C-alpha positions as a printed NumPy array, in Angstrom:
array([[ -6.078, -14.182, -59.751],
       [ -5.294, -11.825, -56.908],
       [ -1.688, -11.425, -55.872],
       [ -1.013, -12.297, -52.252],
       [  0.762,  -9.721, -50.157],
       [  2.764, -10.85 , -47.153],
       [  3.633,  -8.567, -44.266],
       [  6.535,  -9.594, -42.119],
       [  7.638,  -7.75 , -39.022],
       [ 11.397,  -7.316, -38.506],
       [ 12.731,  -9.002, -35.419],
       [ 14.715,  -6.095, -34.018],
       [ 15.4  ,  -2.372, -34.329],
       [ 18.651,  -2.93 , -36.205],
       [ 16.769,  -4.813, -38.912],
       [ 14.075,  -2.11 , -39.045],
       [ 16.76 ,   0.523, -39.515],
       [ 18.369,  -1.474, -42.297],
       [ 14.988,  -1.851, -43.997],
       [ 14.451,   1.919, -43.726],
       [ 17.82 ,   2.564, -45.316],
       [ 17.092,   0.048, -48.07 ],
       [ 13.72 ,   1.735, -48.69 ],
       [ 15.342,   5.166, -49.03 ],
       [ 18.118,   3.87 , -51.293],
       [ 15.556,   2.14 , -53.54 ],
       [ 13.438,   5.282, -53.812],
       [ 16.488,   7.369, -54.54 ],
       [ 17.61 ,   4.966, -57.292],
       [ 14.13 ,   5.106, -58.844],
       [ 13.991,   8.907, -58.928],
       [ 17.577,   9.171, -60.124],
       [ 16.456,   7.767, -63.481],
       [ 13.966,  10.589, -63.997],
       [ 15.065,  13.709, -65.877],
       [ 12.694,  16.225, -64.295],
       [ 13.472,  18.804, -61.639],
       [ 10.979,  17.02 , -59.366],
       [ 12.829,  13.725, -59.723],
       [ 16.04 ,  15.48 , -58.726],
       [ 14.294,  17.11 , -55.76 ],
       [ 13.099,  13.66 , -54.636],
       [ 16.658,  12.283, -54.894],
       [ 18.056,  15.135, -52.801],
       [ 15.277,  14.798, -50.205],
       [ 15.896,  11.056, -49.873],
       [ 19.641,  11.669, -49.733],
       [ 19.134,  14.066, -46.819],
       [ 16.981,  11.461, -45.053],
       [ 19.686,   8.834, -45.603],
       [ 22.355,  11.144, -44.208],
       [ 20.157,  11.879, -41.178],
       [ 19.651,   8.157, -40.619],
       [ 23.359,   7.395, -40.969],
       [ 24.291,  10.122, -38.478],
       [ 21.848,   8.929, -35.823],
       [ 23.066,   5.378, -35.869],
       [ 26.445,   3.81 , -36.327],
       [ 25.342,   2.046, -39.507],
       [ 28.71 ,   1.293, -40.982],
       [ 29.988,  -0.363, -37.818],
       [ 26.785,  -2.389, -37.458],
       [ 26.876,  -3.387, -41.111],
       [ 30.492,  -4.538, -40.787],
       [ 29.5  ,  -6.656, -37.766],
       [ 26.539,  -8.136, -39.619],
       [ 28.682,  -9.   , -42.633],
       [ 31.286, -10.627, -40.376],
       [ 28.539, -12.74 , -38.804],
       [ 27.216, -13.605, -42.254],
       [ 30.728, -14.642, -43.343],
       [ 31.047, -16.901, -40.295],
       [ 27.722, -18.549, -41.143],
       [ 28.809, -19.096, -44.74 ],
       [ 32.121, -20.504, -43.55 ],
       [ 30.261, -22.933, -41.296],
       [ 28.132, -24.079, -44.226],
       [ 31.25 , -24.871, -46.256],
       [ 31.984, -27.753, -43.913],
       [ 28.517, -29.238, -44.427],
       [ 28.356, -32.24 , -46.756],
       [ 26.452, -31.971, -50.041],
       [ 26.611, -28.18 , -50.119],
       [ 27.535, -26.295, -53.271],
       [ 30.975, -25.222, -52.035],
       [ 31.717, -23.346, -55.248],
       [ 28.658, -21.116, -54.754],
       [ 29.441, -20.696, -51.051],
       [ 33.004, -19.697, -51.846],
       [ 31.741, -17.026, -54.248],
       [ 29.319, -15.7  , -51.615],
       [ 31.984, -15.755, -48.921],
       [ 34.469, -13.915, -51.134],
       [ 31.859, -11.292, -52.032],
       [ 30.914, -10.836, -48.379],
       [ 34.548, -10.415, -47.336],
       [ 35.178,  -7.954, -50.185],
       [ 32.15 ,  -5.872, -49.174],
       [ 33.284,  -5.947, -45.572],
       [ 36.753,  -4.669, -46.486],
       [ 35.266,  -1.945, -48.687],
       [ 32.964,  -0.835, -45.869],
       [ 35.932,  -0.552, -43.526],
       [ 37.713,   1.603, -46.107],
       [ 34.58 ,   3.723, -46.474],
       [ 34.613,   4.301, -42.702],
       [ 38.23 ,   5.452, -42.82 ],
       [ 37.866,   7.762, -45.833],
       [ 34.885,   9.638, -44.403],
       [ 33.322,   9.977, -47.87 ],
       [ 29.789,   9.783, -46.428],
       [ 30.677,  12.598, -44.016],
       [ 32.068,  14.614, -46.922],
       [ 28.736,  14.159, -48.66 ],
       [ 26.908,  15.385, -45.553],
       [ 29.105,  18.496, -45.571],
       [ 28.533,  19.273, -49.254],
       [ 27.486,  22.917, -49.552],
       [ 24.345,  22.461, -51.666],
       [ 23.148,  19.373, -49.802],
       [ 23.673,  21.16 , -46.496],
       [ 21.63 ,  24.154, -47.66 ],
       [ 18.731,  21.925, -48.664],
       [ 19.069,  19.909, -45.472],
       [ 18.672,  23.003, -43.32 ],
       [ 15.596,  24.178, -45.221],
       [ 13.756,  20.839, -45.478],
       [ 12.451,  21.206, -41.929],
       [ 10.518,  24.284, -43.054],
       [  7.334,  23.641, -45.023],
       [  8.065,  24.733, -48.595],
       [ 11.549,  25.778, -47.49 ],
       [ 13.21 ,  24.575, -50.674],
       [ 11.259,  26.857, -52.993],
       [ 13.076,  29.103, -55.42 ],
       [ 12.493,  32.115, -53.171],
       [ 14.155,  30.45 , -50.191],
       [ 17.006,  28.681, -51.985],
       [ 17.794,  30.498, -55.234],
       [ 21.13 ,  28.662, -55.542],
       [ 19.371,  25.291, -55.329],
       [ 16.765,  26.452, -57.846],
       [ 19.555,  27.564, -60.194],
       [ 21.264,  24.164, -59.849],
       [ 17.957,  22.406, -60.573],
       [ 17.701,  24.33 , -63.859],
       [ 20.89 ,  22.713, -65.203],
       [ 20.719,  20.263, -68.053],
       [ 19.144,  17.031, -66.645],
       [ 22.091,  14.925, -67.83 ],
       [ 24.536,  17.242, -66.062],
       [ 22.479,  17.092, -62.831],
       [ 22.304,  13.306, -63.017],
       [ 26.06 ,  13.067, -63.566],
       [ 26.71 ,  15.227, -60.506],
       [ 24.235,  13.203, -58.441],
       [ 25.816,   9.925, -59.56 ],
       [ 29.217,  11.236, -58.498],
       [ 27.881,  12.326, -55.091],
       [ 26.034,   9.058, -54.516],
       [ 28.907,   6.695, -55.335],
       [ 29.764,   6.046, -51.646],
       [ 26.155,   5.047, -50.959],
       [ 26.182,   2.363, -53.655],
       [ 28.392,   0.242, -51.416],
       [ 25.842,   0.548, -48.613],
       [ 23.039,  -0.578, -50.911],
       [ 25.018,  -3.585, -52.027],
       [ 25.992,  -4.529, -48.472],
       [ 22.394,  -4.347, -47.297]])
């Protein structure tokens, strides 16, 4: 039996942007599991795209607003008869926790620190040039890519920690 595929169009640009960010975060998480240099290159490329997207739009502020609206909707549902209030309370608590964490993320500028990371910045500048991240153009990046895969993945996981909150909030 053939699997049905459904295509839904987002209602507004904000939703499209959030779907783009979710797409990039999902791809990055997939490639992060791979041990090869090419997996790491894909992670860095997607990271640069995420940083570009976050700089163009005020994502964190919009996400905080969306979570506040979601919390209000959940709160409204709590007053509806025959609703699983225990489940709603859990969802409401999780939404409020995420919202508070996003506000803290805004204040600590950890995403901006990631955008200013030396190696990421080098790659970011060269990605606009076809083949600009080759070993001849970025020997420091090439050297970093030759590290033990586990060591590279550990460094990437450390760098990407602030983005995990974004993925969860989306």
